[in-house]
C-alpha positions in Angstrom: -51.5 45.5 125.5 -49.7 46.7 128.7 -52.7 45.6 130.8 -52.7 42.1 129.3 -48.9 41.8 129.9 -49.4 42.8 133.5 -52.2 40.3 134.0 -50.0 37.5 132.5 -47.1 38.4 134.8 -49.5 38.2 137.8 -50.8 34.9 136.8 -47.3 33.5 136.2 -46.2 34.8 139.6 -49.2 33.1 141.3 -48.4 29.8 139.5 -44.8 29.9 140.8 -46.0 30.6 144.3 -48.4 27.7 144.1 -45.6 25.5 142.8 -43.4 26.5 145.8 -46.3 25.8 148.2 -46.7 22.3 146.7 -43.0 21.4 146.8 -42.7 22.7 150.4 -39.1 23.9 150.0 -37.3 24.3 153.3 -36.2 27.9 154.1 -32.3 28.1 154.1 -32.2 29.7 157.6 -33.9 26.6 159.1 -31.0 24.4 158.0 -28.5 26.3 160.2 -27.0 24.1 163.1 -28.5 26.5 165.7 -32.0 26.0 164.3 -32.1 22.2 164.6 -32.3 19.6 167.3 -31.7 15.8 167.0 -33.7 13.3 169.1 -32.2 10.7 171.4 -32.5 7.9 168.8 -31.1 10.1 166.1 -34.1 9.3 163.8 -35.9 12.6 164.3 -34.4 16.0 163.5 -36.5 19.1 164.2 -35.8 22.3 162.2 -37.1 25.8 163.0 -39.1 27.1 165.9 -37.7 27.7 169.4 -35.3 25.4 171.2 -38.1 24.5 173.6 -40.5 23.7 170.8 -37.9 21.5 169.1 -37.1 19.6 172.3 -40.8 19.0 173.2 -41.5 17.8 169.6 -38.5 15.4 169.7 -39.6 14.0 173.1 -43.2 13.6 171.8 -42.0 11.9 168.6 -39.8 9.4 170.6 -42.6 8.7 173.0 -45.1 8.0 170.2 -42.6 5.7 168.4 -41.8 3.7 171.5 -45.4 3.1 172.3 -46.2 2.3 168.7 -43.3 -0.2 168.4 -44.3 -1.8 171.7 -47.9 -2.2 170.6 -47.0 -3.7 167.2 -44.2 -5.8 168.8 -41.5 -4.3 166.6 -37.9 -3.5 167.3 -36.4 0.0 166.7 -34.5 -0.8 163.5 -35.2 2.4 161.7 -33.6 3.0 158.2 -34.7 6.5 157.2 -34.4 9.8 159.0 -37.5 11.8 159.7 -37.2 15.5 159.4 -39.7 17.6 161.3 -39.9 21.1 159.8 -41.5 23.9 161.8 -42.3 26.1 158.8 -42.4 29.8 159.4 -45.7 31.6 159.0 -44.3 34.0 156.4 -47.3 33.9 154.1 -45.0 32.8 151.2 -46.6 29.5 150.6 -50.1 29.5 149.2 -52.7 27.1 150.7 -50.0 25.5 152.8 -51.5 22.7 154.8 -51.1 22.6 158.6 -49.2 19.3 158.3 -47.7 17.8 155.2 -45.8 14.5 154.9 -43.5 13.7 151.9 -40.7 11.3 151.0 -37.5 12.2 149.0 -34.1 10.7 148.2 -31.1 12.6 149.4 -28.5 10.9 147.1 -25.8 9.3 149.2 -27.6 10.3 152.4 -30.4 7.8 151.5 -34.1 8.2 151.7 -35.6 10.7 154.1 -39.1 11.6 155.2 -40.1 15.2 155.8 -43.1 16.4 157.9 -43.9 20.1 157.5 -45.7 21.5 160.5 -47.2 25.0 160.8 -46.6 26.6 164.2 -50.4 26.8 164.7 -50.6 23.0 164.4 -48.5 22.5 167.5 -51.6 23.5 169.5 -53.6 20.6 168.1 -52.4 17.4 169.7 -54.4 15.2 167.4 -53.1 16.7 164.2 -49.4 16.4 165.3 -50.0 12.9 166.6 -51.5 11.8 163.2 -48.6 13.4 161.3 -46.0 11.7 163.4 -47.8 8.3 163.1 -48.0 8.7 159.3 -44.3 9.3 159.1 -43.3 6.5 161.5 -45.6 3.9 159.9 -44.6 5.0 156.4 -40.9 4.6 157.2 -41.6 1.1 158.4 -43.7 0.3 155.3 -41.0 1.5 152.9 -38.3 -0.7 154.3 -39.4 -3.7 152.2 -41.7 -2.0 149.7 -40.5 -2.2 146.1 -41.1 1.0 144.2 -39.3 3.3 141.8 -38.9 7.0 142.1 -41.6 8.6 144.2 -44.3 6.0 143.2 -44.7 4.4 146.6 -47.9 3.3 148.4 -48.8 5.0 151.6 -49.4 3.3 154.9 -53.0 2.1 155.6 -55.1 5.0 156.7 -57.2 2.8 159.0 -54.0 1.7 160.9 -53.0 5.4 161.4 -56.5 6.1 162.8 -56.4 3.0 165.0 -53.0 3.9 166.5 -54.0 7.6 166.9 -57.1 6.5 169.0 -54.9 4.0 170.9 -52.3 6.6 171.8 -54.8 9.4 172.6 -54.7 10.4 176.3 -58.5 10.4 176.9 -60.3 9.3 180.0 -61.7 5.8 179.9 -65.1 7.0 181.0 -65.3 9.5 178.2 -64.2 6.8 175.7 -66.8 4.4 177.0 -69.7 6.9 176.4 -68.3 7.7 172.9 -68.1 4.1 171.8 -71.6 3.4 173.3 -72.9 6.2 171.1 -71.1 4.8 168.1 -72.6 1.3 168.8 -76.1 2.7 169.0 -75.8 4.8 165.8 -76.5 3.7 162.2 -74.5 0.5 162.6 -71.0 -0.4 161.3 -70.0 1.0 158.0 -69.4 -1.2 154.9 -65.8 -2.3 154.8 -65.1 -1.2 151.2 -66.5 2.3 151.9 -64.6 2.6 155.2 -61.3 1.6 153.7 -61.7 4.0 150.7 -62.6 6.9 152.9 -60.3 9.9 152.7 -59.2 10.4 156.4 -57.2 13.5 155.6 -60.4 15.4 154.8 -62.0 14.6 158.1 -62.1 17.1 161.0 -63.4 17.3 164.5 -66.1 14.7 165.5 -65.9 13.0 162.1 -62.3 12.3 162.6 -62.9 11.0 166.1 -65.6 8.7 164.7 -63.2 7.4 162.1 -60.5 6.8 164.6 -63.0 4.9 166.9 -64.1 2.7 164.0 -60.4 2.1 163.1 -59.5 1.1 166.6 -62.4 -1.3 166.8 -61.4 -2.8 163.5 -57.8 -3.2 164.8 -59.0 -4.8 168.0 -61.1 -7.2 166.0 -58.2 -8.2 163.8 -56.1 -8.9 166.9 -58.6 -11.6 167.9 -57.6 -13.6 164.8 -54.8 -16.2 164.9 -51.5 -14.3 164.7 -53.6 -11.1 164.6 -50.9 -8.6 165.4 -48.4 -10.3 163.1 -50.8 -10.1 160.2 -51.3 -6.4 160.8 -47.6 -5.9 160.6 -47.4 -8.1 157.5 -50.0 -5.9 155.8 -48.0 -2.8 156.7 -44.8 -4.3 155.4 -46.1 -5.7 152.1 -43.4 -5.6 149.4 -45.9 -5.0 146.6 -49.0 -3.5 148.2 -52.0 -2.7 146.1 -52.8 1.0 145.6 -56.5 0.2 146.2 -57.1 0.1 150.0 -59.7 -2.7 149.7 -57.4 -4.9 147.5 -54.5 -4.2 149.9 -56.7 -5.3 152.9 -57.6 -8.4 150.9 -54.0 -9.3 150.4 -53.8 -10.2 154.1 -57.4 -10.9 155.0 -59.1 -12.3 151.9 -61.8 -14.1 153.8 -63.1 -10.8 155.3 -63.2 -9.1 151.9 -65.2 -12.1 150.6 -67.5 -12.3 153.6 -67.9 -8.7 154.9 -70.8 -9.7 157.2 -68.5 -11.9 159.2 -66.1 -9.0 159.8 -69.1 -6.7 160.5 -70.1 -8.9 163.5 -66.6 -9.0 164.9 -66.3 -5.3 164.3 -69.4 -4.6 166.2 -68.2 -6.9 169.0 -65.0 -4.8 169.2 -67.0 -1.6 169.6 -69.0 -3.3 172.3 -65.9 -4.2 174.2 -64.6 -0.7 174.0 -67.9 0.6 175.2 -67.7 -1.1 178.6 -66.4 1.4 181.2 -63.2 0.4 182.8 -62.2 0.9 186.4 -59.6 3.6 186.8 -57.6 4.9 189.7 -58.8 8.2 191.0 -56.5 11.1 191.6 -55.6 12.0 195.2 -57.1 15.1 196.7 -53.7 16.9 196.3 -53.5 15.9 192.6 -57.0 16.9 191.9 -56.4 20.3 193.5 -53.3 20.9 191.5 -55.0 20.0 188.2 -58.0 22.2 189.0 -55.8 25.1 190.0 -53.7 24.8 186.9 -56.8 24.9 184.7 -58.2 28.0 186.5 -54.8 29.7 186.4 -54.9 29.7 182.6 -58.3 31.5 182.8 -57.1 34.3 185.0 -59.0 33.1 188.1 -56.0 34.2 190.3 -56.7 37.8 189.2 -60.2 37.9 190.6 -63.8 37.7 189.3 -63.4 40.7 186.9 -60.5 39.1 185.0 -62.1 35.7 185.0 -65.5 36.9 183.7 -64.0 39.4 181.4 -62.3 36.6 179.5 -65.7 35.7 178.0 -65.7 39.2 176.3 -62.3 38.7 174.7 -62.0 37.6 171.0 -60.2 34.4 171.9 -62.1 34.0 175.2 -64.8 31.5 174.0 -62.1 29.1 172.6 -60.2 29.2 175.8 -63.3 28.7 177.9 -64.4 25.7 175.8 -61.0 24.1 176.1 -61.1 24.6 179.9 -64.6 23.0 180.0 -63.4 19.9 178.2 -60.4 19.7 180.6 -62.6 19.9 183.6 -65.0 17.3 182.2 -62.1 14.9 181.8 -60.9 15.8 185.3 -64.3 15.0 186.7 -63.9 11.3 185.7 -60.9 10.8 188.0 -61.3 13.6 190.5 -61.1 12.8 194.2 -64.6 12.4 195.7 -64.1 15.5 197.8 -63.6 17.6 194.7 -66.2 16.1 192.3 -68.9 18.5 193.0 -66.5 21.5 193.0 -65.1 20.5 189.6 -68.6 20.2 188.2 -69.5 23.7 189.6 -66.6 25.2 187.8 -67.3 23.3 184.6 -70.9 24.5 184.6 -70.0 28.1 185.3 -67.3 28.1 182.5 -69.7 26.6 180.0 -72.2 29.4 180.8 -69.5 32.0 180.3 -68.5 30.6 177.0 -72.1 31.0 175.8 -72.2 34.6 177.0 -74.4 33.9 180.1 -72.8 36.2 182.6 -75.8 37.0 184.8 -75.0 36.1 188.4 -71.5 34.9 187.5 -69.6 37.2 189.9 -71.3 36.1 193.2 -71.2 32.5 192.0 -67.5 32.8 191.2 -66.8 34.2 194.7 -68.8 31.5 196.4 -67.1 28.7 194.5 -63.7 30.3 195.1 -64.3 30.4 198.9 -65.3 26.8 198.8 -62.2 25.9 196.8 -59.9 27.7 199.3 -61.6 26.0 202.3 -61.5 22.6 200.7 -57.8 23.0 199.8 -57.0 24.1 203.4 -58.9 21.2 204.9 -57.4 18.7 202.4 -53.9 20.0 203.3 -54.6 19.6 207.0 -55.7 16.0 206.5 -52.6 15.3 204.3 -50.3 16.8 206.9 -51.8 14.7 209.7 -51.5 11.5 207.7 -47.9 12.3 206.8 -47.2 13.1 210.5 -48.8 9.8 211.6 -46.8 7.8 209.1 -43.6 9.5 210.1 -44.2 8.9 213.9 -45.8 5.5 213.8 -43.8 2.8 215.6 -41.7 0.8 213.2 -41.9 -2.3 215.5 -45.3 -4.0 215.1 -45.0 -5.4 218.6 -45.0 -1.9 220.1 -48.2 -0.9 218.4 -51.5 -1.0 220.4 -52.9 -4.5 220.2 -56.2 -4.8 218.5 -59.2 -5.6 220.7 -60.2 -9.3 220.5 -63.6 -10.4 221.5 -63.4 -13.3 224.0 -65.7 -16.2 223.2 -68.7 -16.4 225.5 -68.2 -18.6 228.5 -70.3 -21.7 228.7 -72.8 -21.5 231.6 -72.3 -24.1 234.3 -74.8 -25.0 237.0 -72.7 -26.7 239.7 -72.4 -25.4 243.2 -68.9 -23.9 242.8 -69.8 -22.1 239.6 -72.9 -20.6 241.1 -70.9 -19.4 244.1 -68.3 -17.7 242.0 -71.0 -16.1 239.9 -72.6 -14.6 243.0 -69.2 -13.3 244.2 -68.6 -11.6 240.8 -72.1 -10.0 240.9 -71.5 -8.6 244.4 -68.2 -7.2 243.3 -66.2 -8.9 246.0 
């Protein structure tokens, strides 16, 4: 009997813990004034974490909101406060998601939105961006939505994915190759299946694919008359349907009735995104700084042993893979002098992440010597150009005149002309 009672107590305790995890109760110490930071617009308040983390998250949230409002052509007339909670990793909450968005009424204080973020999620830019977009778009949607209690309808998932892809800081060359691969794949998905897809369950490449399809759908809808206005109208529906397909049909009934028509425009949107865009390259100094910053994180300043030894560390492969992605992105906009050097480092780092260390030390020393020589030469060129600009005459009239070619003289055959020509030939 005692054993059964103990088992029941354990089960009850686990149920209480699971209930606490689901409700995401904020720890009391996080609510202290010294543990919170308010954003510039007063809409975001960050609790927990360090002061630096709170400030960075507030700036990031404000930047995302401003860019989102500018894209949707909306004014910043926010109604509900958004609380960003950096929850402690205390192991109390069971199965706590890395990021959780919820809505609650705070009595006289009005409705508030809460975003719970695990500290580990701050390292994933995409996860935090999606969480902030969900909260901002949901706050906009709930301004006019008619609902009772907590029975509200979430913002459209495809719009969150589209804005996440739009705001992502990826290189245009990388985006073009990705969208080209998407265009050459199995074709555009069916609209009903796409809208009903659970975006929260997607990770990695699947999530990037979903965001790319969402952005192409968004771009296609913008081509319609009053396209951007209809996207906002769909977000602000007062009585939106809980079914994603029906909600889409509340604004675009023709596309739901004729999915083939939308599929053609959808594919056209992917094709437009697939065309590479001309971008401004980094200067030699900017390229050198970005390359040096990436290598500094890998311990390259401490020599070949520390750099190569990172591949043997438990977290080494992850850090090397991240650096390889960073260098691949840098290669798209690197100064022509540094393109080959960036590629050499990227190739070497990818080999180290896969455990291929044979010949890595002499290769590292060779590339480091090349980097030092290239940085020195680039610095000399920059110094000379700066000196020339500082000492160049400000008055255009005092600058050396450009050589102008005189038009050829017409040949004349009279006596005087022949005499003058002979004098010129003799040098008199």
